[in-house]
C-alpha positions as CSV (number, residue, x, y, z in Angstrom):
1,M,0.0,0.0,0.0
2,E,2.9,2.4,0.7
3,F,4.1,1.8,-2.9
4,L,0.7,3.0,-4.2
5,L,0.8,6.2,-2.3
6,A,4.5,6.8,-3.2
7,H,3.6,6.6,-6.9
8,E,0.2,8.1,-6.8
9,R,0.6,10.6,-9.7
10,G,2.4,8.1,-11.9
11,L,-0.3,5.4,-11.3
12,R,-3.1,7.8,-12.1
13,A,-1.4,8.9,-15.3
14,A,-0.6,5.3,-16.3
15,V,-4.2,4.1,-15.8
16,F,-5.7,7.1,-17.6
17,F,-3.4,7.3,-20.6
18,G,-2.6,3.6,-20.9
19,L,-6.2,2.5,-20.7
20,T,-7.4,5.4,-23.0
21,A,-4.9,4.3,-25.7
22,L,-5.8,0.7,-25.4
23,L,-9.6,1.4,-25.6
24,V,-9.2,3.8,-28.6
25,V,-7.4,1.0,-30.5
26,S,-10.0,-1.6,-29.3
27,E,-12.9,0.7,-30.4
28,T,-11.4,1.1,-33.8
29,L,-10.9,-2.6,-34.3
30,A,-14.2,-3.8,-32.8
31,P,-16.8,-0.9,-32.7
32,R,-20.2,-1.6,-31.3
33,R,-22.1,1.2,-33.1
34,R,-21.8,3.6,-36.0
35,R,-21.0,7.1,-35.0
36,E,-23.6,9.9,-35.4
37,L,-21.0,12.7,-35.3
38,P,-17.3,12.9,-36.3
39,R,-15.1,11.7,-33.5
40,L,-12.6,14.6,-33.6
41,G,-15.1,17.4,-32.6
42,R,-16.7,15.4,-29.8
43,S,-13.4,14.2,-28.5
44,F,-12.0,17.7,-28.4
45,A,-15.1,18.9,-26.4
46,N,-14.8,15.9,-24.0
47,V,-11.1,16.4,-23.4
48,A,-11.5,20.1,-23.0
49,L,-14.1,19.5,-20.2
50,V,-11.9,17.1,-18.3
51,V,-8.8,19.4,-18.6
52,L,-10.8,22.4,-17.3
53,G,-12.5,20.2,-14.6
54,T,-9.1,18.8,-13.4
55,L,-7.7,22.3,-13.2
56,C,-10.6,23.5,-11.1
57,V,-10.4,20.5,-8.7
58,R,-6.6,21.0,-8.4
59,L,-7.0,24.7,-7.7
60,I,-9.8,24.4,-5.1
61,A,-8.9,21.0,-3.5
62,P,-5.5,20.0,-4.6
63,L,-5.4,16.9,-2.4
64,G,-8.9,15.7,-3.3
65,A,-10.4,12.7,-1.6
66,L,-7.0,11.5,-0.8
67,G,-6.5,14.6,1.3
68,A,-9.7,13.9,3.1
69,A,-8.5,10.4,3.9
70,W,-5.2,11.8,5.3
71,F,-7.2,14.3,7.4
72,A,-9.4,11.5,8.9
73,E,-6.4,9.3,9.6
74,R,-4.5,12.1,11.5
75,R,-7.6,13.0,13.5
76,G,-8.7,9.4,14.1
77,L,-12.0,10.0,12.5
78,G,-14.4,7.5,10.9
79,L,-16.5,4.5,11.5
80,L,-13.8,2.0,10.7
81,R,-11.5,3.3,13.4
82,S,-14.1,2.4,16.0
83,V,-14.5,-1.2,15.0
84,D,-12.1,-4.1,14.9
85,L,-12.0,-5.7,11.5
86,A,-9.4,-7.7,9.7
87,R,-7.4,-5.5,7.3
88,W,-8.7,-7.2,4.2
89,L,-12.3,-7.0,5.4
90,E,-11.9,-3.3,6.2
91,I,-10.6,-2.6,2.7
92,V,-13.4,-4.5,1.0
93,F,-16.0,-2.9,3.2
94,A,-14.7,0.6,2.4
95,L,-14.5,0.0,-1.3
96,L,-18.1,-1.2,-1.3
97,V,-19.4,1.7,0.7
98,L,-17.6,4.2,-1.5
99,D,-19.1,2.6,-4.6
100,L,-22.5,2.7,-3.1
101,A,-22.1,6.3,-2.2
102,L,-21.2,7.2,-5.8
103,W,-24.1,5.2,-7.0
104,A,-26.4,7.2,-4.7
105,Q,-25.0,10.4,-5.9
106,H,-25.6,9.4,-9.5
107,V,-29.2,8.6,-8.7
108,A,-29.6,12.0,-7.1
109,S,-28.1,13.7,-10.1
110,H,-31.0,12.4,-12.2
111,R,-33.8,13.0,-9.7
112,V,-32.9,16.4,-8.2
113,P,-33.5,19.1,-10.9
114,L,-30.6,21.3,-9.7
115,F,-28.2,18.4,-10.0
116,W,-29.7,17.3,-13.3
117,R,-29.0,20.7,-14.8
118,V,-25.3,20.0,-14.4
119,H,-25.3,16.3,-15.0
120,R,-27.2,16.5,-18.3
121,V,-23.9,17.8,-19.9
122,H,-22.7,14.2,-19.6
123,H,-25.9,12.9,-21.3
124,T,-25.8,15.3,-24.2
125,D,-23.2,13.1,-25.9
126,V,-25.0,11.6,-28.9
127,D,-22.3,9.0,-29.4
128,L,-20.4,7.0,-26.7
129,D,-16.7,6.2,-26.7
130,V,-13.8,6.2,-24.3
131,T,-13.7,10.1,-24.2
132,S,-17.4,10.1,-23.0
133,G,-16.0,8.7,-19.7
134,V,-14.5,12.1,-18.9
135,R,-17.3,14.3,-20.2
136,F,-18.4,15.9,-17.0
137,H,-19.1,19.6,-16.2
138,P,-16.4,21.0,-13.8
139,L,-19.2,21.8,-11.3
140,E,-20.2,18.1,-11.2
141,L,-16.6,17.1,-10.5
142,L,-16.5,19.5,-7.6
143,V,-19.8,18.3,-6.2
144,S,-18.7,14.7,-6.6
145,L,-15.4,15.5,-4.8
146,G,-17.2,17.1,-1.9
147,W,-19.5,14.2,-1.5
148,K,-16.7,11.7,-1.8
149,A,-14.7,13.6,0.8
150,L,-17.5,13.5,3.3
151,V,-18.0,9.8,2.9
152,V,-14.3,9.1,3.2
153,V,-14.1,11.0,6.5
154,A,-17.3,9.5,7.9
155,L,-16.1,6.1,6.9
156,G,-12.4,6.5,7.9
157,A,-11.1,4.9,4.7
158,T,-7.3,4.8,4.5
159,P,-5.5,6.9,1.9
160,A,-4.4,3.7,0.1
161,T,-7.9,2.4,-0.1
162,V,-9.2,5.7,-1.5
163,L,-6.5,5.7,-4.1
164,V,-7.3,2.1,-5.1
165,F,-11.0,3.1,-5.4
166,E,-10.2,6.2,-7.5
167,L,-7.9,4.3,-9.8
168,A,-10.6,1.6,-10.3
169,L,-13.4,4.2,-10.8
170,N,-11.4,6.2,-13.4
171,G,-10.5,3.0,-15.3
172,M,-14.1,1.7,-15.2
173,S,-15.5,5.0,-16.4
174,L,-13.3,4.8,-19.5
175,F,-14.1,1.2,-20.1
176,N,-17.9,1.2,-19.7
177,H,-18.3,4.3,-22.0
178,A,-16.2,2.7,-24.7
179,N,-17.8,2.0,-28.1
180,L,-16.6,-1.6,-27.8
181,R,-18.1,-4.9,-28.9
182,L,-17.1,-7.6,-26.5
183,P,-17.3,-11.3,-27.4
184,Q,-20.8,-12.4,-26.2
185,R,-19.5,-14.9,-23.8
186,V,-17.1,-12.4,-22.2
187,E,-20.0,-9.9,-22.0
188,Q,-22.2,-12.4,-20.2
189,I,-19.6,-13.3,-17.7
190,L,-18.5,-9.7,-16.9
191,R,-22.0,-8.3,-16.6
192,T,-22.8,-10.6,-13.7
193,V,-20.5,-8.4,-11.6
194,L,-19.2,-5.4,-13.5
195,V,-20.7,-2.6,-15.5
196,T,-19.8,-3.4,-19.1
197,P,-20.2,-1.0,-22.1
198,D,-23.4,-2.7,-23.1
199,V,-24.8,-2.3,-19.5
200,H,-23.9,1.3,-19.3
201,R,-25.0,2.2,-22.8
202,V,-28.6,1.6,-21.7
203,H,-28.2,4.5,-19.3
204,H,-27.5,6.8,-22.2
205,S,-30.7,6.0,-24.0
206,V,-33.1,8.8,-24.9
207,W,-35.9,6.7,-23.3
208,R,-36.6,8.1,-19.8
209,D,-37.0,4.7,-18.1
210,E,-33.7,3.5,-19.6
211,T,-31.8,6.7,-18.8
212,D,-33.0,6.4,-15.2
213,S,-31.5,2.9,-14.8
214,N,-28.1,1.3,-14.7
215,Y,-26.6,4.0,-12.5
216,G,-23.6,1.9,-11.5
217,F,-20.1,3.0,-12.4
218,Q,-18.3,-0.2,-11.4
219,L,-20.6,-2.9,-9.9
220,V,-24.0,-3.9,-11.2
221,L,-24.8,-5.0,-7.6
222,W,-26.6,-1.8,-6.5
223,D,-28.8,-1.5,-9.6
224,R,-29.8,-5.2,-9.2
225,L,-30.4,-4.8,-5.5
226,F,-32.5,-1.6,-5.7
227,G,-34.4,-2.5,-8.8
228,T,-32.9,0.0,-11.2
229,F,-31.2,-2.5,-13.6
230,T,-32.2,-2.8,-17.2
231,A,-30.6,-5.7,-19.0
232,Q,-31.1,-4.6,-22.6
233,P,-32.3,-1.4,-24.5
234,R,-35.7,-1.8,-26.1
235,D,-34.4,-0.7,-29.5
236,G,-31.3,-2.8,-29.5
237,H,-27.7,-1.6,-29.1
238,E,-27.1,-0.8,-32.8
239,S,-30.4,1.0,-33.3
240,M,-30.9,2.8,-30.0
241,R,-30.8,6.5,-29.9
242,L,-28.2,8.0,-27.5
243,G,-28.2,11.3,-25.7
244,L,-31.1,13.6,-25.0
245,D,-33.9,14.8,-27.2
246,A,-32.4,18.3,-26.9
247,P,-29.9,19.6,-27.4
248,R,-28.6,17.4,-30.2
249,D,-27.1,19.9,-32.6
250,P,-23.3,19.5,-33.1
251,A,-22.9,23.2,-32.5
252,T,-23.8,22.6,-28.9
253,V,-23.0,19.0,-28.0
254,A,-19.5,19.2,-29.5
255,H,-18.7,22.7,-28.3
256,P,-17.0,22.9,-24.8
257,G,-18.0,26.6,-24.3
258,R,-21.7,26.0,-24.9
259,L,-21.6,22.8,-22.7
260,L,-20.2,24.9,-19.9
261,W,-23.2,27.2,-20.1
262,L,-25.7,24.4,-20.6
263,P,-26.8,24.3,-16.9
264,L,-28.2,27.8,-17.3
265,R,-30.4,26.8,-20.2
266,P,-34.0,25.7,-19.6
267,L,-34.7,22.2,-18.4
268,M,-36.9,19.8,-20.3
269,V,-39.9,18.0,-18.9
270,R,-39.4,14.3,-19.7
271,D,-42.6,12.3,-19.8
272,D,-42.1,8.8,-18.4
273,D,-44.9,7.4,-20.6
274,R,-44.0,9.1,-23.9
275,S,-44.4,6.9,-26.9
276,D,-41.7,8.6,-28.9
277,S,-38.6,10.6,-28.2
278,S,-39.9,14.0,-29.2
279,S,-42.5,14.7,-26.5
280,E,-40.4,16.9,-24.2
281,S,-41.4,20.4,-23.3
282,V,-39.5,23.3,-21.9
283,V,-39.7,24.4,-18.3
284,D,-39.0,27.9,-17.2
285,P,-35.7,28.0,-15.3
286,A,-37.4,29.7,-12.4
287,G,-40.1,27.2,-12.1
288,E,-38.3,23.9,-12.3
């Protein structure tokens, strides 16, 4: 564990750049879907968002969730410091609780209008690929960091455990957004435990009931347990429509500047029982 902390920045870079390169090649060789928009413009927007978001996080909270773990450790804070568990069990428990906490935050980002304003930036991507895994508004990254830090302190997770969780989370976000066709047998095995690209793609459907399902980032456990799991999209993976009903124009969904301002634009009322994907109506921003 000391090795992980001593090489934290190198490990983060290796996971991000190494896995991104591997998945870009894999997507090119075995794509799951045809693209709706050219890759270059979308990728630029997605990368621009993550660069800006990372700068904001580093400026406001340079130590991130890892800093919260160090703070809790030095102050002796957290649930795990008041119970006597085997080391391996403590790590497994902390990883599960952190994953559940991020799942709950994701659910809230869909069900609370204020949070949805920011989170919908992620859902405006009309194609999915590895770069979609970093397409988050900087405000969402900051909110997520604050929530994660609170959970880390309350739990008393060690810095090494938090680093392992963040490495896994970042890697899985890249993997499950990839436009990747896995062998059917591999897909069936992996999806019993993990969120595969086919599992997460359902979450990016324009259909409201599908969008509001499959919230997991890493484990399918929580969606299965709480009844929010959808096994397959109704329209099939090749034919399903991704993103939101609006906006869909390339001038917005592939433009980082306009995506940054998107939370200030009017929300859309999404009808759970709509029979097509064009029945949304605009809500006044003051009356959401």
